[in-house]
NUGU-572113 format. One record per residue (C-alpha): residue in three letters; y, x, z. Coordinates in Angstrom, 3 decimals, padded with zeros to 6 digits. Layout:
BEGIN
NODE  res     north      east        up
NODE  ALA         Y         X         Z
...
This chain:
BEGIN
NODE  res     north      east        up
NODE  MET  -009.967  -011.358  -002.870
NODE  LYS  -010.065  -010.789   001.225
NODE  ILE  -010.239  -007.396   001.460
NODE  ASN  -011.003  -006.798   005.256
NODE  GLU  -014.053  -009.499   004.765
NODE  TYR  -015.262  -007.956   002.045
NODE  ASN  -014.581  -004.175   003.176
NODE  GLN  -016.890  -005.215   006.604
NODE  GLY  -019.860  -006.690   004.690
NODE  ILE  -019.961  -003.639   002.596
NODE  TRP  -019.911  -001.423   005.671
NODE  ASP  -022.777  -003.641   007.437
NODE  LYS  -024.854  -002.900   003.699
NODE  LYS  -024.124   001.045   004.293
NODE  VAL  -025.716   000.335   007.985
NODE  GLU  -028.679  -001.390   006.536
NODE  ASP  -029.182   001.559   003.973
NODE  GLY  -028.512   004.428   006.410
NODE  VAL  -025.696   006.250   005.233
NODE  SER  -024.319   009.175   006.832
NODE  TYR  -021.537   007.625   007.980
NODE  THR  -023.429   005.221   010.094
NODE  LYS  -026.107   007.419   011.640
NODE  PRO  -025.856   007.768   015.148
NODE  VAL  -025.923   010.894   017.050
NODE  THR  -028.918   012.258   018.762
NODE  SER  -029.958   012.533   022.109
NODE  GLU  -029.880   016.559   021.684
NODE  MET  -026.147   015.915   020.454
NODE  ILE  -025.095   013.779   023.802
NODE  GLU  -027.091   016.352   026.206
NODE  GLU  -024.552   019.065   024.381
NODE  SER  -021.689   017.319   024.916
NODE  LYS  -022.515   016.703   028.328
NODE  LYS  -022.016   020.443   028.854
NODE  GLY  -019.152   020.934   027.081
NODE  ASN  -020.762   022.040   023.786
NODE  TRP  -019.509   019.176   021.573
NODE  ARG  -017.577   018.883   018.685
NODE  ILE  -016.566   015.519   016.225
NODE  THR  -015.135   015.659   012.637
NODE  VAL  -012.532   013.162   011.288
NODE  THR  -012.597   014.146   007.440
NODE  THR  -016.446   015.023   006.228
NODE  GLU  -017.504   018.426   007.212
NODE  LYS  -015.205   020.003   008.798
NODE  PRO  -014.682   019.627   012.947
NODE  VAL  -011.875   018.772   014.599
NODE  PRO  -009.932   022.062   016.238
NODE  ARG  -010.748   021.634   020.135
NODE  GLN  -007.494   023.129   021.060
NODE  TRP  -006.080   020.020   019.454
NODE  PHE  -007.747   018.016   022.475
NODE  PRO  -007.109   018.625   026.256
NODE  ASP  -008.691   021.133   028.067
NODE  SER  -011.252   018.651   030.236
NODE  LEU  -011.931   015.538   028.676
NODE  SER  -012.983   013.627   032.257
NODE  GLY  -010.540   010.664   032.683
NODE  VAL  -009.052   010.686   029.540
NODE  LYS  -008.668   007.119   027.715
NODE  ILE  -009.413   007.337   024.039
NODE  LEU  -009.636   005.363   021.641
NODE  CYS  -012.108   005.703   018.479
NODE  LEU  -009.987   003.939   015.764
NODE  ALA  -011.887   002.007   012.960
NODE  SER  -014.612   004.691   014.164
NODE  GLY  -017.884   002.728   014.267
NODE  GLY  -021.045   004.347   013.915
NODE  GLY  -022.443   005.700   017.190
NODE  GLN  -020.848   009.156   016.326
NODE  GLN  -017.284   010.234   017.621
NODE  GLY  -017.029   007.937   020.489
NODE  PRO  -020.524   008.654   022.244
NODE  ILE  -019.808   012.515   021.732
NODE  LEU  -016.340   011.702   023.773
NODE  ALA  -017.882   009.565   025.922
NODE  ALA  -020.624   012.269   026.457
NODE  ALA  -017.489   014.550   027.005
NODE  GLY  -015.988   012.775   029.770
NODE  ALA  -013.992   010.642   028.191
NODE  GLU  -013.373   006.641   028.981
NODE  VAL  -013.917   005.528   025.567
NODE  THR  -012.844   002.400   023.126
NODE  VAL  -014.071   001.893   020.120
NODE  VAL  -012.367  -000.435   017.383
NODE  ASP  -014.029  -001.134   014.001
NODE  LEU  -014.282  -003.921   012.292
NODE  SER  -017.984  -003.902   011.111
NODE  GLU  -019.982  -005.648   013.589
NODE  LYS  -023.097  -003.525   012.321
NODE  GLN  -021.382  -000.482   012.740
NODE  LEU  -020.275  -001.206   016.191
NODE  GLU  -024.269  -001.999   017.164
NODE  GLN  -024.668   001.502   016.249
NODE  ASP  -022.159   002.551   019.311
NODE  ARG  -023.854   000.373   021.311
NODE  TYR  -027.421   001.405   020.637
NODE  VAL  -026.235   004.912   021.659
NODE  ALA  -024.040   004.113   024.709
NODE  GLU  -027.875   002.250   026.318
NODE  ARG  -030.041   004.937   025.135
NODE  GLU  -027.830   007.527   026.839
NODE  ASN  -026.866   005.275   029.131
NODE  LEU  -023.091   006.353   028.633
NODE  GLN  -020.002   004.105   029.717
NODE  LEU  -018.193   002.758   026.216
NODE  THR  -015.938  -000.135   025.526
NODE  VAL  -016.560  -001.444   021.849
NODE  GLU  -014.035  -004.002   020.762
NODE  LYS  -014.197  -005.882   016.939
NODE  GLY  -010.881  -005.352   015.528
NODE  ASP  -008.628  -004.905   012.591
NODE  MET  -006.843  -001.062   012.399
NODE  THR  -003.580  -002.612   011.142
NODE  ASP  -003.582  -005.106   014.081
NODE  LEU  -004.479  -003.973   017.855
NODE  SER  -002.958  -007.079   019.203
NODE  PHE  -005.579  -007.463   021.761
NODE  ILE  -004.645  -004.158   023.286
NODE  ALA  -001.490  -003.461   025.502
NODE  ASP   001.077  -000.721   024.528
NODE  SER   000.721   002.432   026.032
NODE  THR  -002.721   002.334   026.628
NODE  PHE  -004.283   005.360   025.385
NODE  ASP  -003.966   008.987   026.011
NODE  LEU  -005.145   009.825   022.593
NODE  ILE  -006.779   008.187   019.356
NODE  VAL  -009.250   009.548   017.286
NODE  HIS  -008.765   008.020   013.702
NODE  PRO  -011.504   009.004   011.442
NODE  VAL  -010.935   008.932   007.649
NODE  SER  -010.616   004.582   007.465
NODE  ASN  -007.223   003.456   006.460
NODE  GLY  -007.833   003.845   002.671
NODE  PHE  -009.934   001.222   003.321
NODE  VAL  -006.803  -001.259   003.892
NODE  GLU  -004.193  -001.788   000.900
NODE  ASP  -001.284  -001.075   003.792
NODE  ASN  -001.772   001.445   005.786
NODE  LEU   001.247   001.790   007.619
NODE  PRO   000.471  -000.908   010.284
NODE  VAL  -001.869   001.717   011.425
NODE  TRP   000.701   004.224   012.295
NODE  LYS   002.630   001.542   013.998
NODE  GLU  -000.456  -000.048   015.987
NODE  ALA  -001.198   003.230   016.422
NODE  ALA   001.808   004.514   018.059
NODE  ARG   002.350   001.185   020.024
NODE  VAL  -000.919   001.508   021.462
NODE  LEU  -000.613   005.105   022.369
NODE  LYS   001.107   006.388   025.884
NODE  ASP   004.133   008.801   025.444
NODE  GLY   003.226   012.560   024.490
NODE  GLY  -000.155   010.618   023.600
NODE  THR  -002.297   012.175   019.969
NODE  LEU  -003.093   010.937   017.097
NODE  ILE  -006.284   012.612   015.688
NODE  SER  -006.536   011.168   011.673
NODE  GLY  -008.288   011.828   008.854
NODE  PHE  -007.714   010.402   005.623
NODE  ALA  -007.719   010.917   001.592
NODE  ASN  -005.745   013.079  -000.387
NODE  PRO  -004.547   010.308  -003.133
NODE  LEU  -005.748   013.101  -005.994
NODE  LEU  -009.084   012.015  -004.724
NODE  TYR  -008.324   008.687  -006.655
NODE  LEU  -006.861   010.003  -009.977
NODE  PHE  -010.407   010.548  -011.569
NODE  ASP  -012.831   007.839  -012.953
NODE  ASP  -015.459   008.442  -010.389
NODE  GLU  -018.107   007.721  -013.436
NODE  LYS  -017.060   010.501  -015.331
NODE  GLU  -016.952   012.713  -012.515
NODE  GLU  -020.558   012.221  -011.951
NODE  ARG  -021.514   013.385  -015.574
NODE  GLY  -018.998   016.543  -015.686
NODE  ILE  -016.103   015.064  -016.453
NODE  LEU  -012.495   015.283  -014.482
NODE  ASP  -010.688   012.474  -016.184
NODE  VAL  -007.340   011.249  -015.053
NODE  THR  -007.273   007.632  -015.635
NODE  ASN  -005.473   006.383  -012.580
NODE  SER  -002.340   006.394  -010.890
NODE  ILE  -000.874   006.639  -007.111
NODE  PRO  -000.697   005.088  -005.467
NODE  TYR  -004.204   003.436  -006.183
NODE  SER  -005.217   000.019  -005.944
NODE  PRO  -008.805  -001.022  -007.330
NODE  LEU  -006.712  -004.644  -007.302
NODE  LYS  -004.235  -003.724  -009.314
NODE  GLN  -005.649  -001.029  -011.507
NODE  LEU  -009.206  -002.248  -012.170
NODE  SER  -010.355  -004.650  -014.587
NODE  ASP  -012.048  -008.062  -013.640
NODE  ASP  -015.148  -007.088  -015.284
NODE  GLU  -014.934  -003.258  -012.986
NODE  LEU  -014.056  -005.183  -010.034
NODE  LYS  -017.883  -007.581  -010.851
NODE  THR  -019.431  -004.079  -010.727
NODE  TYR  -018.114  -003.039  -007.976
NODE  LYS  -019.606  -005.390  -006.053
NODE  GLU  -022.837  -005.683  -007.973
NODE  ARG  -023.476  -002.325  -006.931
NODE  ASN  -022.064  -002.668  -002.892
NODE  LEU  -019.214  -000.542  -003.424
NODE  ALA  -016.096  -000.650  -000.578
NODE  LEU  -012.779  -001.537  -002.050
NODE  GLU  -010.825   002.093  -001.432
NODE  PHE  -007.005   002.091  -001.614
NODE  GLY  -005.460   006.072  -002.485
NODE  HIS  -002.055   005.873  -000.102
NODE  THR   000.493   008.296  -001.212
NODE  LEU   000.965   011.774   001.105
NODE  GLU   004.418   009.834   001.989
NODE  ASP   002.795   007.214   003.316
NODE  GLN  -000.135   008.920   005.067
NODE  ILE   001.944   011.460   006.522
NODE  GLN   005.604   010.384   006.498
NODE  GLY   004.668   006.942   007.569
NODE  GLN   003.545   008.584   010.577
NODE  ILE   006.738   010.293   011.102
NODE  ASP   008.588   007.075   010.855
NODE  ALA   006.209   005.811   013.124
NODE  GLY   007.351   008.093   015.707
NODE  PHE   005.093   010.857   016.148
NODE  ILE   005.770   014.997   015.329
NODE  ILE   003.104   016.532   013.182
NODE  SER   001.690   019.222   014.942
NODE  GLY  -001.587   019.869   013.415
NODE  PHE  -002.978   020.069   009.865
NODE  TYR  -005.924   021.362   007.876
NODE  GLU  -008.108   020.136   004.606
NODE  ASP  -011.733   019.408   004.071
NODE  ASP  -013.739   018.098   001.161
NODE  PHE  -017.327   017.186   000.144
NODE  GLY  -019.248   020.264   000.902
NODE  GLY  -019.718   021.177  -002.689
NODE  LYS  -021.171   018.190  -003.518
NODE  ARG  -018.559   016.906  -005.912
NODE  LEU  -017.204   018.377  -008.867
NODE  LEU  -013.416   018.251  -007.129
NODE  ASP  -014.692   020.311  -004.642
NODE  GLN  -014.621   023.234  -007.110
NODE  TYR  -010.779   022.990  -007.263
NODE  ILE  -009.125   021.303  -004.732
NODE  LYS  -009.427   019.964  -000.536
NODE  THR  -009.270   016.142  -001.083
NODE  PHE  -009.091   015.225   002.486
NODE  ILE  -006.650   015.701   004.822
NODE  ALA  -006.753   016.104   008.578
NODE  THR  -003.611   015.945   011.184
NODE  LYS  -002.711   016.174   014.574
NODE  ALA   000.351   014.228   015.915
NODE  ILE   002.447   013.616   019.074
NODE  LYS   003.981   010.592   019.842
NODE  THR   007.880   010.895   020.433
NODE  MET   008.777   007.758   021.142
C-alpha cells in the first residue's frame, strides 16, 4: 500500500466532510490576528504559548509543515509573517488559498511530502510550525532531518505529536467505554491489523496512523540537531475516555543548534 497516496485521499475526503481540522479560520479571527490578538494550536485544544514566538512576526519566515486546512498559516500571515504552507492534501491546501484570497493575505502554498522537502533550499526559514501530522507517515525521523535542513541556524521548530500510549488501545472498545490494550509500540496498522481490519479502515475512510515511540519523537529531534526548550501536553478536551486518565498529545519547542 502506498501510504502517502492513501492518506492524501483520506484527507481530501475529510475536507469534503467538513472535519474540524479542515475548517478554515473566520474573518473575525483574521481581523484579530492583524491587531496582534492571535493564537494557534499544534495539538488539539491548548494554544501554543506566545512566548514560543518572536515578539513580532513582521518579516519572520515561517513554514507551516503538513499544516494545510486554512488555520495556522493564514493566522500567522495576518500577524505579519511571511508564510509558506506545505501539505500533501490538495484540498487542504485549497482551504489556505481560499482564506488568503478572501482576506487578501500573502501566502505561499506548496503541495509536498513532509519527509522530503527537496524543493526547499537549505536554511530558508526562521520558524517551523508542525501540528500533529507525523503520525501519518511510517517513519518520522526524516521529518526532523528535513525540518533542521530548511531552518536557519538558531531557528525554532514548534511541533505537536501524539503520545504513543494513544495507540495501545482498541479504538472500537474505547468508544464503548472499555480500555483494552491490544497493540504494541511502535504501532503500525500495516503490521498489527489483519487484512479484514485494513479493509474496514478503507471502507470507513480512516487514515493510516502510526504510533511513533517517544524516543523517535523527542530524541529524533535532538539527533537532527535540535535542543528541546519547551514542552506541554494536551488531550481531546474530554471527548475521549482516555482524557480521564492521561494527556495523549505533546507539543515541543526546539531550537536548531547545528
